[in-house]
C-alpha positions as CSV (number, residue, x, y, z in Angstrom):
1,M,42.7,94.6,-61.7
2,S,39.4,94.1,-63.9
3,S,36.5,92.5,-62.4
4,R,36.5,89.7,-65.0
5,A,40.3,89.2,-64.7
6,F,40.0,88.9,-61.1
7,R,37.0,85.9,-61.6
8,V,39.6,83.9,-62.2
9,A,42.5,85.4,-60.3
10,G,40.9,85.0,-56.9
11,P,39.3,81.5,-57.0
12,A,43.3,80.7,-58.3
13,I,44.5,82.5,-55.5
14,L,42.6,80.4,-53.1
15,V,43.6,77.4,-54.3
16,V,47.4,78.4,-54.3
17,A,47.4,79.0,-50.6
18,A,44.9,75.5,-50.1
19,L,47.5,73.8,-51.7
20,A,51.0,75.7,-50.0
21,A,48.3,74.8,-46.5
22,L,48.4,71.4,-46.9
23,I,52.1,70.6,-48.0
24,V,53.1,71.8,-45.2
25,G,50.4,70.8,-43.2
26,L,50.7,67.1,-44.4
27,L,55.0,67.5,-44.0
28,Y,55.1,69.2,-40.6
29,G,52.3,66.5,-39.1
30,G,53.1,63.8,-40.8
31,G,49.8,63.2,-42.3
32,A,51.6,61.8,-45.8
33,A,54.5,59.8,-44.2
34,P,55.3,56.1,-45.3
35,Q,53.6,53.5,-43.1
36,L,55.6,50.8,-41.2
37,L,52.9,48.6,-42.4
38,Q,50.7,48.6,-45.7
39,D,52.0,51.6,-47.2
40,S,49.7,52.1,-49.5
41,G,51.9,54.0,-52.0
42,P,53.1,58.3,-52.6
43,V,49.7,58.4,-54.6
44,V,47.4,57.7,-52.3
45,R,49.3,59.1,-49.4
46,W,49.2,62.7,-51.4
47,G,46.5,61.8,-54.1
48,L,43.4,61.5,-51.1
49,P,44.5,64.8,-48.8
50,I,44.4,67.0,-52.4
51,A,41.4,65.1,-53.7
52,T,39.6,65.9,-50.0
53,L,40.6,69.1,-50.4
54,A,39.1,69.8,-53.8
55,V,35.6,68.1,-52.4
56,N,36.0,70.5,-49.6
57,L,36.2,73.9,-51.4
58,T,33.4,72.9,-54.5
59,A,31.6,72.0,-51.7
60,A,31.8,75.3,-50.6
61,G,31.0,76.7,-54.0
62,L,27.8,74.7,-53.7
63,V,25.8,75.4,-50.9
64,G,27.8,79.3,-50.5
65,S,26.6,80.1,-54.0
66,L,22.7,78.8,-53.3
67,V,22.5,80.4,-49.6
68,L,23.6,83.4,-50.9
69,A,21.2,83.5,-53.7
70,L,18.2,83.2,-51.8
71,F,19.5,85.7,-49.2
72,A,20.4,88.2,-51.5
73,L,19.4,88.1,-55.5
74,K,16.0,88.3,-57.7
75,A,15.1,85.2,-58.8
76,E,15.0,85.0,-62.8
77,T,17.7,87.5,-62.9
78,K,20.8,87.4,-64.7
79,P,22.6,87.1,-61.2
80,F,20.4,84.7,-59.8
81,D,20.9,82.2,-63.6
82,A,25.1,83.0,-62.1
83,A,24.7,82.0,-58.7
84,L,23.0,78.5,-60.0
85,D,25.1,77.8,-63.0
86,T,28.6,78.4,-60.4
87,A,26.8,76.6,-57.8
88,S,26.0,73.0,-60.6
89,V,29.5,73.5,-61.9
90,S,31.0,73.3,-58.2
91,A,28.5,70.4,-58.2
92,A,29.9,68.4,-60.7
93,V,33.6,69.1,-59.5
94,F,32.9,67.8,-55.5
95,T,30.9,64.9,-57.9
96,V,34.3,63.6,-58.9
97,A,36.4,65.0,-56.3
98,S,33.7,62.8,-54.2
99,A,34.7,59.6,-56.1
100,A,37.8,60.1,-55.8
101,V,37.9,60.3,-52.2
102,A,36.1,56.7,-52.2
103,F,38.5,55.8,-54.9
104,L,41.6,56.1,-53.1
105,T,39.9,56.1,-49.3
106,F,38.9,52.3,-50.9
107,L,43.1,51.9,-51.9
108,N,44.5,53.3,-48.5
109,I,42.4,51.0,-46.0
110,F,42.4,47.8,-47.8
111,N,46.0,48.6,-49.6
112,A,44.7,46.8,-52.8
113,T,46.3,47.0,-55.7
114,P,44.0,49.0,-59.1
115,S,43.7,46.1,-61.7
116,A,40.7,45.4,-63.9
117,G,40.0,41.8,-62.8
118,A,36.6,40.8,-61.1
119,E,38.3,40.6,-57.7
120,F,39.6,44.3,-57.1
121,G,36.0,45.2,-58.6
122,Q,34.0,42.9,-55.7
123,Q,36.4,44.3,-52.8
124,L,35.3,47.5,-54.2
125,G,32.1,47.0,-54.5
126,R,32.0,45.6,-50.6
127,F,33.6,48.6,-49.3
128,L,30.8,50.9,-50.6
129,V,28.0,49.0,-49.1
130,D,29.5,47.2,-46.9
131,T,31.9,50.0,-44.9
132,E,31.1,52.9,-43.1
133,P,33.5,55.1,-45.6
134,G,32.8,53.8,-48.2
135,R,28.7,54.3,-48.0
136,A,29.4,58.0,-47.1
137,W,31.3,58.4,-49.5
138,A,29.1,56.2,-51.7
139,I,26.0,58.7,-50.7
140,T,28.5,61.8,-51.0
141,T,29.5,60.7,-55.1
142,I,25.4,59.8,-55.8
143,A,23.9,62.8,-53.9
144,G,27.1,65.1,-55.7
145,A,25.4,64.1,-59.0
146,G,22.4,64.3,-58.0
147,L,22.9,68.1,-57.4
148,T,24.6,68.6,-60.3
149,V,21.5,68.2,-62.7
150,L,19.1,69.8,-60.3
151,T,21.0,72.7,-60.1
152,F,21.3,73.3,-63.9
153,A,17.3,72.8,-64.2
154,V,15.7,75.0,-61.5
155,R,15.6,78.8,-61.7
156,G,11.9,79.1,-58.8
157,W,12.6,80.3,-55.9
158,T,10.6,77.0,-53.9
159,S,13.3,74.7,-56.0
160,T,16.6,76.4,-54.9
161,L,15.4,76.3,-51.7
162,I,15.4,72.3,-51.3
163,V,18.3,72.1,-53.6
164,A,20.2,74.5,-51.0
165,G,18.8,72.2,-48.8
166,L,19.7,68.9,-50.6
167,A,23.2,70.5,-50.8
168,I,23.5,70.9,-47.3
169,A,22.3,67.8,-46.0
170,A,25.2,66.1,-48.9
171,L,27.7,67.4,-46.5
172,I,26.4,66.1,-42.8
173,P,28.2,62.6,-44.7
174,M,31.7,64.1,-44.8
175,A,31.7,64.9,-41.3
176,T,31.5,60.7,-40.4
177,Q,34.9,60.8,-42.2
178,G,36.6,64.2,-41.5
179,H,38.6,63.5,-38.8
180,S,41.2,61.0,-38.4
181,G,41.6,58.7,-34.7
182,D,40.3,57.1,-32.1
183,E,38.4,59.9,-29.6
184,A,36.1,59.9,-26.8
185,G,33.3,61.7,-27.6
186,H,32.4,61.2,-30.7
187,D,29.1,62.6,-31.2
188,T,30.2,66.5,-29.7
189,A,33.1,65.8,-32.5
190,V,30.3,65.1,-35.8
191,I,28.5,67.5,-34.5
192,A,31.0,70.4,-34.3
193,L,32.6,68.9,-37.6
194,A,29.5,69.2,-39.7
195,L,28.6,72.5,-38.3
196,H,32.5,74.0,-38.5
197,I,31.8,72.2,-42.6
198,I,28.6,73.7,-43.3
199,G,29.2,77.6,-41.8
200,A,33.0,77.5,-44.0
201,A,31.0,76.7,-47.0
202,V,28.6,79.5,-46.4
203,W,31.4,81.6,-45.8
204,L,33.7,80.6,-48.2
205,G,31.2,79.6,-51.1
206,G,29.2,83.5,-50.8
207,L,32.4,84.9,-51.2
208,L,33.2,83.4,-54.2
209,L,30.2,83.8,-55.8
210,L,30.7,88.2,-54.9
211,V,33.9,87.2,-57.1
212,V,32.0,85.8,-60.0
213,L,28.6,88.0,-59.7
214,R,31.3,91.1,-59.6
215,P,30.4,92.5,-63.5
216,K,26.7,91.1,-63.8
217,L,26.5,94.2,-60.4
218,D,26.1,97.9,-60.8
219,G,27.6,100.0,-57.8
220,D,24.6,100.1,-56.0
221,D,23.1,96.2,-56.2
222,L,26.6,95.3,-55.3
223,A,26.9,97.2,-52.0
224,T,23.7,95.6,-51.3
225,V,24.5,92.3,-51.9
226,L,27.9,93.1,-50.0
227,A,25.9,93.9,-47.5
228,R,23.7,90.9,-47.0
229,Y,26.9,88.5,-47.7
230,S,28.1,90.4,-45.0
231,T,25.8,89.6,-42.7
232,L,25.9,85.3,-43.6
233,A,29.1,85.4,-43.6
234,L,29.2,87.1,-39.9
235,A,26.8,83.9,-38.9
236,A,28.7,81.9,-40.7
237,F,32.0,82.8,-38.1
238,V,30.5,82.7,-35.4
239,V,29.7,79.1,-36.7
240,V,32.9,78.2,-37.8
241,A,34.4,79.5,-34.5
242,L,33.0,77.8,-31.8
243,S,32.2,75.2,-33.4
244,G,36.2,74.6,-34.3
245,V,36.7,75.4,-30.1
246,A,34.4,72.5,-29.4
247,R,36.3,70.3,-32.0
248,A,39.5,71.1,-30.8
249,V,38.6,70.4,-27.1
250,V,37.9,66.8,-28.4
251,G,40.8,66.2,-30.7
252,V,43.5,68.2,-28.8
253,V,42.7,67.0,-24.6
254,S,45.2,68.8,-22.7
255,W,46.8,71.6,-23.0
256,Q,50.2,69.6,-23.1
257,N,48.7,68.9,-26.3
258,L,49.2,72.2,-28.1
259,L,52.7,71.9,-29.6
260,S,52.0,68.4,-30.5
261,P,52.2,68.7,-34.5
262,Y,48.5,68.0,-34.0
263,G,48.2,70.7,-32.1
264,M,50.5,73.3,-33.6
265,I,48.1,72.9,-36.8
266,L,45.6,73.5,-35.5
267,G,47.1,76.8,-34.2
268,A,47.6,77.5,-37.6
269,K,44.3,77.1,-38.9
270,V,42.8,79.1,-35.9
271,A,45.1,82.2,-36.9
272,A,43.9,82.1,-39.9
273,L,40.4,82.3,-39.4
274,L,41.2,85.4,-36.6
275,L,42.8,87.4,-39.2
276,L,39.2,86.1,-41.9
277,G,37.3,87.6,-38.5
278,V,39.1,90.6,-38.8
279,L,38.9,91.3,-42.4
280,G,35.4,90.4,-42.2
281,A,34.7,93.8,-39.5
282,T,37.1,95.5,-42.0
283,Y,35.5,95.7,-44.7
284,R,31.9,95.4,-43.0
285,R,32.5,98.3,-41.3
286,V,34.3,101.1,-43.6
287,L,34.3,99.7,-46.7
288,I,30.7,98.5,-47.8
289,A,29.0,101.4,-48.0
290,R,31.7,103.5,-49.9
291,I,32.2,100.8,-52.4
292,R,31.1,103.2,-55.3
293,T,34.0,105.3,-55.5
294,D,36.9,103.9,-57.1
295,A,39.4,103.8,-54.5
296,A,37.6,102.0,-52.0
297,A,36.5,99.6,-54.5
298,R,39.9,99.3,-54.9
299,R,40.8,98.5,-51.4
300,F,37.7,96.4,-50.8
301,W,38.6,93.9,-53.7
302,G,42.2,93.7,-52.1
303,L,41.5,92.0,-49.2
304,I,39.0,90.3,-50.8
305,A,42.3,88.3,-52.3
306,L,43.9,88.6,-48.6
307,E,40.5,87.2,-47.4
308,F,41.0,84.5,-50.2
309,V,44.1,83.9,-49.2
310,F,43.9,83.5,-45.6
311,M,40.7,80.8,-46.4
312,G,43.0,79.1,-48.5
313,I,45.5,78.7,-45.3
314,A,42.6,77.9,-43.6
315,S,41.2,75.2,-45.6
316,G,44.5,73.1,-46.1
317,A,45.3,73.2,-42.6
318,A,41.6,71.9,-42.0
319,V,42.3,68.8,-44.6
320,A,45.8,68.2,-42.9
321,L,44.7,68.5,-40.0
322,A,42.5,65.2,-41.4
323,R,45.0,63.3,-42.3
324,T,47.4,64.5,-38.9
325,P,46.6,61.6,-35.9
326,P,45.6,64.1,-32.8
327,P,47.1,63.8,-29.8
328,V,45.7,60.4,-28.0
329,D,46.2,58.3,-24.2
330,T,48.7,55.9,-24.9
331,V,47.1,54.1,-21.7
332,I,45.5,50.6,-22.7
333,R,42.8,50.0,-20.7
334,T,39.2,47.8,-21.5
335,P,35.8,49.8,-22.2
336,T,33.3,49.8,-20.0
337,P,29.5,48.2,-21.1
338,A,28.4,51.8,-21.5
339,E,31.7,52.7,-23.5
340,R,31.3,50.2,-26.1
341,L,28.0,51.4,-26.4
342,T,27.8,55.1,-25.8
343,G,31.5,56.0,-26.5
344,S,31.4,57.7,-22.8
345,P,31.6,56.2,-20.1
346,L,28.9,55.2,-17.4
347,P,28.1,58.8,-15.2
348,P,28.0,58.7,-11.6
349,E,24.6,58.2,-9.3
350,L,22.1,60.3,-10.4
351,T,21.2,62.8,-7.4
352,P,18.8,66.3,-6.7
353,A,22.2,68.1,-6.8
354,R,23.5,66.1,-10.4
355,W,19.8,67.5,-12.0
356,F,21.5,70.7,-12.2
357,T,25.1,69.7,-12.0
358,M,25.6,67.5,-14.7
359,W,26.1,68.5,-18.1
360,D,27.0,67.0,-21.9
361,I,26.8,69.4,-24.1
362,D,25.3,69.5,-27.4
363,L,26.5,72.0,-29.6
364,L,23.9,71.5,-32.4
365,W,20.9,73.0,-29.9
366,T,23.3,75.0,-28.0
367,F,23.5,77.0,-31.7
368,A,19.7,76.8,-31.9
369,V,18.7,78.4,-28.7
370,G,21.6,80.7,-29.1
371,F,20.5,82.0,-32.5
372,G,17.2,81.9,-30.5
373,V,17.6,84.6,-27.9
374,F,19.7,86.8,-30.0
375,F,17.3,87.7,-33.1
376,Y,14.4,87.3,-30.4
377,L,15.9,90.0,-28.2
378,V,17.0,91.8,-31.3
379,G,13.8,91.9,-32.5
380,V,12.1,93.2,-29.5
381,W,14.6,95.8,-29.4
382,R,14.2,96.8,-33.0
383,L,10.4,97.4,-32.1
384,R,11.1,99.4,-28.6
385,R,12.9,101.9,-30.7
386,R,10.5,102.9,-33.1
387,G,8.2,103.1,-30.0
388,D,6.2,99.7,-30.4
389,T,5.8,97.6,-27.5
390,W,5.9,94.0,-27.4
391,P,4.2,92.1,-24.2
392,V,6.8,91.7,-21.7
393,Y,5.5,88.4,-20.7
394,R,6.3,86.7,-24.8
395,T,9.8,87.9,-23.9
396,V,10.1,86.4,-20.7
397,L,8.3,82.5,-22.1
398,W,10.1,82.8,-25.4
399,L,13.6,82.9,-23.0
400,A,12.5,80.3,-20.4
401,G,11.5,78.0,-23.3
402,L,14.7,77.8,-24.8
403,A,16.0,78.0,-21.2
404,L,14.2,74.7,-20.9
405,L,15.4,73.4,-24.3
406,F,18.5,73.8,-23.3
407,W,18.8,72.3,-20.3
408,V,17.2,69.3,-21.6
409,T,19.6,69.0,-24.9
410,S,22.9,69.7,-22.7
411,G,22.2,69.5,-19.2
412,A,21.5,66.5,-16.6
413,V,18.5,64.5,-19.1
414,N,21.2,64.8,-21.7
415,A,23.2,63.5,-19.6
416,Y,21.8,60.3,-18.3
417,Q,19.2,59.6,-20.6
418,D,20.8,57.3,-22.9
419,Y,21.5,55.3,-19.8
420,L,18.3,55.5,-17.6
421,F,15.0,54.7,-20.1
422,S,13.0,57.0,-17.2
423,M,15.6,60.3,-18.0
424,H,14.7,59.4,-21.7
425,M,10.6,59.9,-21.5
426,V,11.3,63.1,-19.1
427,G,13.2,64.5,-22.4
428,H,10.3,63.4,-24.7
429,M,7.5,64.7,-22.2
430,L,9.5,68.1,-22.2
431,L,10.2,68.6,-25.8
432,S,6.9,67.3,-27.3
433,M,4.7,69.3,-24.4
434,A,6.5,71.6,-21.9
435,I,9.0,73.8,-24.1
436,P,6.5,74.3,-27.3
437,M,4.1,75.6,-24.8
438,M,6.5,78.1,-24.3
439,L,7.4,79.0,-27.0
440,V,4.5,79.4,-28.8
441,F,3.2,82.2,-26.3
442,G,6.4,83.8,-27.4
443,A,4.8,84.2,-30.7
444,P,8.1,84.4,-32.8
445,V,6.2,85.0,-36.1
446,T,4.4,87.8,-34.5
447,L,7.6,89.1,-34.0
448,A,9.6,88.5,-37.1
449,S,6.7,90.1,-39.0
450,R,7.0,93.3,-37.5
451,A,10.6,93.2,-36.8
452,I,12.5,92.3,-39.8
453,A,12.8,94.6,-42.5
454,K,10.0,94.8,-45.6
455,R,12.2,94.5,-48.3
456,S,11.8,96.1,-51.9
457,D,13.9,95.0,-54.4
458,G,12.5,91.8,-55.4
459,T,14.5,89.7,-53.3
460,R,13.9,87.8,-49.8
461,G,14.8,88.6,-46.3
462,G,13.8,87.0,-43.8
463,R,10.3,88.0,-43.2
464,E,9.9,87.4,-47.3
465,W,10.7,83.5,-46.2
466,I,9.1,83.1,-42.9
467,L,6.0,84.7,-44.5
468,W,6.0,82.2,-47.5
469,A,6.5,79.2,-44.8
470,V,3.9,80.2,-43.0
471,H,0.4,80.1,-46.2
472,T,2.6,77.4,-48.1
473,P,0.3,74.7,-48.8
474,F,2.6,72.3,-47.3
475,A,1.9,74.9,-43.3
476,R,-1.7,74.6,-44.1
477,V,-1.6,71.0,-44.1
478,V,0.7,70.9,-40.7
479,T,-0.9,73.3,-38.6
480,N,-4.4,71.8,-39.5
481,P,-5.7,71.2,-36.1
482,F,-6.5,67.6,-36.7
483,F,-3.2,66.3,-38.6
484,A,-1.2,67.7,-35.8
485,A,-2.9,66.1,-33.5
486,A,-2.7,63.2,-34.9
487,M,1.4,63.7,-36.0
488,F,1.8,64.5,-32.1
489,I,0.0,61.7,-30.2
490,G,0.5,59.2,-33.5
491,S,4.3,59.5,-33.6
492,L,4.5,59.2,-30.0
493,W,3.3,55.2,-30.3
494,A,4.5,54.6,-33.5
495,F,8.7,55.9,-32.0
496,Y,8.7,53.6,-29.2
497,Y,7.2,50.9,-30.8
498,S,9.2,50.5,-34.1
499,E,12.7,50.7,-34.9
500,L,13.5,54.9,-34.5
501,F,14.0,54.6,-30.7
502,R,16.7,52.3,-31.3
503,W,17.8,54.4,-34.1
504,S,18.0,57.0,-32.1
505,L,20.3,55.3,-29.5
506,Y,22.6,54.1,-31.4
507,D,23.2,56.5,-34.2
508,H,23.6,60.3,-33.3
509,L,22.0,61.9,-36.3
510,G,18.8,59.3,-34.9
511,H,18.9,61.4,-32.0
512,E,19.4,65.0,-33.1
513,W,16.1,64.2,-35.8
514,M,14.0,62.9,-32.0
515,I,14.7,65.9,-30.7
516,A,14.0,68.0,-33.6
517,H,11.1,65.8,-34.4
518,F,9.2,65.8,-31.2
519,L,10.0,69.6,-30.5
520,I,8.4,70.5,-34.3
521,S,5.2,68.4,-33.4
522,G,4.7,69.8,-30.3
523,Y,4.7,73.2,-31.6
524,L,2.4,72.2,-34.1
525,F,0.3,70.9,-31.6
526,V,-0.3,73.8,-29.3
527,Q,0.0,76.4,-32.3
528,S,-3.2,74.7,-33.9
529,L,-5.2,74.7,-29.9
530,V,-4.0,78.4,-28.5
531,G,-1.0,79.9,-30.1
532,V,-0.6,83.7,-31.0
533,D,0.6,83.5,-34.8
534,P,-1.5,83.1,-37.2
535,V,-2.6,79.5,-38.5
536,P,-4.9,79.5,-41.5
537,Y,-7.8,77.8,-39.8
538,R,-8.5,76.7,-35.9
539,L,-11.2,74.7,-34.0
540,P,-13.9,76.3,-32.2
541,H,-13.2,76.3,-28.7
542,P,-15.9,73.6,-27.9
543,F,-14.1,71.2,-29.9
544,R,-10.3,72.3,-29.0
545,L,-11.3,70.9,-25.7
546,L,-13.4,67.7,-26.8
547,M,-9.9,67.1,-29.1
548,L,-7.7,67.4,-25.8
549,I,-9.8,65.2,-23.4
550,G,-9.3,62.6,-26.6
551,V,-4.9,63.2,-26.7
552,M,-5.3,63.1,-22.6
553,A,-6.6,59.4,-23.1
554,M,-4.4,58.5,-25.0
555,H,-1.6,59.7,-23.6
556,A,-2.6,58.0,-20.7
557,F,-3.0,54.9,-22.6
558,F,0.7,55.6,-23.6
559,G,2.3,56.0,-20.0
560,I,0.3,52.5,-19.1
561,A,1.1,50.7,-21.7
562,I,4.8,50.9,-21.1
563,M,4.0,50.4,-17.0
564,M,3.0,47.1,-17.9
565,A,5.3,45.8,-20.5
566,Q,6.6,42.7,-19.7
567,G,9.7,42.9,-21.1
568,L,12.2,46.1,-22.1
569,F,12.6,48.1,-24.7
570,V,15.7,47.5,-26.7
571,A,17.3,45.4,-24.0
572,E,20.3,45.0,-25.9
573,W,20.8,48.9,-24.6
574,F,19.1,49.7,-21.2
575,G,19.7,46.0,-19.9
576,S,23.6,45.8,-21.1
577,M,24.9,49.3,-19.1
578,G,26.6,47.4,-16.0
579,R,25.2,49.6,-13.6
580,T,25.4,49.5,-10.2
581,W,23.2,52.3,-8.7
582,G,19.8,53.3,-9.4
583,D,16.8,51.4,-10.1
584,P,17.3,48.0,-12.4
585,P,16.5,48.5,-15.9
586,L,13.0,47.5,-15.7
587,V,11.7,49.1,-12.4
588,D,13.5,52.1,-14.3
589,Q,11.5,51.9,-17.6
590,Y,8.2,51.7,-15.3
591,T,9.0,54.8,-14.3
592,G,9.3,56.4,-17.8
593,G,6.0,55.2,-17.8
594,G,4.6,56.8,-14.9
595,V,6.6,59.9,-16.4
596,A,4.8,59.8,-19.0
597,W,1.3,59.0,-17.7
598,S,1.3,61.8,-14.8
599,I,3.6,64.2,-15.5
600,G,3.3,64.2,-19.6
601,E,-0.6,65.8,-18.7
602,I,0.6,68.7,-16.5
603,P,1.2,70.4,-19.8
604,T,-1.5,69.3,-21.5
605,L,-3.8,70.3,-18.5
606,I,-2.3,73.6,-19.0
607,L,-3.8,73.8,-22.3
608,A,-7.0,73.0,-21.4
609,I,-7.4,75.5,-19.0
610,T,-5.9,78.0,-21.9
611,V,-7.9,77.1,-24.2
612,A,-11.4,77.5,-21.1
613,I,-10.6,80.9,-20.8
614,Q,-10.2,82.2,-24.5
615,W,-13.1,80.7,-24.8
616,S,-14.7,83.0,-22.2
617,R,-12.8,86.3,-22.8
618,S,-14.1,85.7,-26.8
619,D,-17.5,85.0,-25.4
620,A,-17.3,88.1,-23.5
621,R,-15.3,89.8,-27.0
622,L,-19.1,88.5,-29.0
623,Q,-21.2,90.2,-26.5
624,K,-19.7,93.3,-26.1
625,R,-19.9,93.3,-29.6
626,A,-23.5,92.3,-30.5
627,D,-24.1,95.2,-27.3
628,R,-22.3,97.7,-29.5
629,Q,-24.4,96.7,-32.2
630,A,-27.1,96.7,-30.6
631,D,-26.9,100.0,-29.2
632,R,-26.8,101.9,-32.6
633,T,-29.6,99.9,-34.2
634,G,-31.5,100.7,-30.9
635,D,-30.4,104.6,-31.3
636,A,-31.1,104.6,-35.7
637,E,-34.3,102.8,-34.6
638,L,-35.5,106.4,-32.3
639,E,-34.1,108.5,-34.8
640,E,-36.6,106.7,-37.4
641,Y,-39.6,107.3,-34.8
642,N,-38.5,110.5,-34.6
643,A,-38.7,111.7,-38.2
644,R,-41.3,109.5,-38.8
645,L,-43.2,111.3,-36.0
646,A,-41.9,114.9,-37.3
647,R,-43.3,113.7,-41.0
648,L,-47.3,112.9,-39.6
649,A,-47.3,115.9,-37.5
650,E,-46.6,118.0,-40.6
651,R,-49.6,116.2,-42.6
652,D,-51.7,116.6,-40.0
653,A,-50.9,120.5,-39.6
654,R,-51.4,120.3,-43.7
655,T,-54.5,118.7,-43.0
656,R,-55.6,121.6,-40.5
657,R,-54.8,124.1,-42.7
């Protein structure tokens, strides 16, 4: 089949396979069966999942095209422009499909009859503004419309990167609406689904773009792009597989439920994903290097067509799964106050042993830690393989920092911080001070610049994007010591004395933002003072110590202010948990203030000692440099003196003659 014909046949294979899997899944799982009460009709029952499938496929075309363009193609070239055009077309269809899902969801929930009357329009407006599903799909539709324009308008590196970030963010509201049923572990399910959607979009969308670009790339360029896509697809496969497992654990609940319709559809989806992994490994290890030969090219594109089949099956099964009610506990019981607030039961009393045995996995940060460990160790291995050295202590500190990050986000701190203010403060102090200090001394930017291969074809890989990021005007601002210090201490006060704290408790997105913000602000502050990685400007050592003293004072005042507070922070939350163990909420808050005042100062003191040591070493290096310069200068002066004596002696000899 010619490359131009395959540009049509490939996506067509995907759509047909997805629709077939969707129809079979809906029939088998009962996702399109008539409702006993308030049935919305066959158009809505079948139209809603079909529109959702269109959203998922076009979201993949949008995100995958942008990500692959940024990682594998050169800006302002025909393949790069074709990738952005593909993203623009995908965004346009994504917008229409999202609007259709919003409308059909309204009809499904309210069982409304479409009409041109004012009352119907008012109901639709209230649905889009006042309900969570309505707001989610309204935001998605508006974002799609904006992305349609932006992907058509931009063509540069930075603008495309920003648009890609916005495109990924536009998928987040879909994760809150992706699966049916009321389940425990809602936060885990949402994060797992968000990661699943983004990973699948990069994987499938990149494959679609390869089909589009096939006629525009010669043999060498095609092999290079395929190899780079294969790297992205491998990472996406890991994310999709592990997040899918986490989502399945939440939905299936027990092994017996694997034989339910929900479990069987889930099994079909898992089987399709495993076959996709096998196909990906096959062409990564065997065919990409031989793509320049006609026989290998035919086999490769035949595998791509087969991969479209399995991707279509997985996509259709995913939508059918979203419409299939998952197995739920049929025992009716009254939720506890803690369950009403957090969605999870109150954990047992916090004892010394449970600091190490209680776990509440945060999937997002588990992936971050896992990838951080993997890529760092691969970088160290590359350096050692070519004979370069890398300090062992940096590796140890980096791994220790990531281990502590995993424990804070998935261990006892995460398990208890929604119920104990003091535990929340422990996590905050470790995130903003202890963990960044260890990560900064790991020098990840320096390692990346030395370990990642430099590209010479005008495209940007990991090394190029990292070095670009640390040299942007934005990086010069946020790494400025004064800005970093103001952000570090200012956000501490602003977070707890504003609605941001309440948002982080009630909304899991706010919770994830909180972790990222305090981790990054702490990292930038430490990096501006003692970091190994280069920054545009650092203060002289005496002023660094003065800045640290000021930060320590403001930090201590913050802890004392919390200890002296007469009222309870977010009283309707911490005061309504129904705890029968531990200190009363106000006493626990007092303990949290003590944590901020005492424990939080320890990393700052270590930083001050580190700055003092660096100062002394800097002075010693300057003195040695001055001594060497003096030695060189002294030798030159002696040689000049001896030459002058020789000239005088020669002149005296001529005079005597």
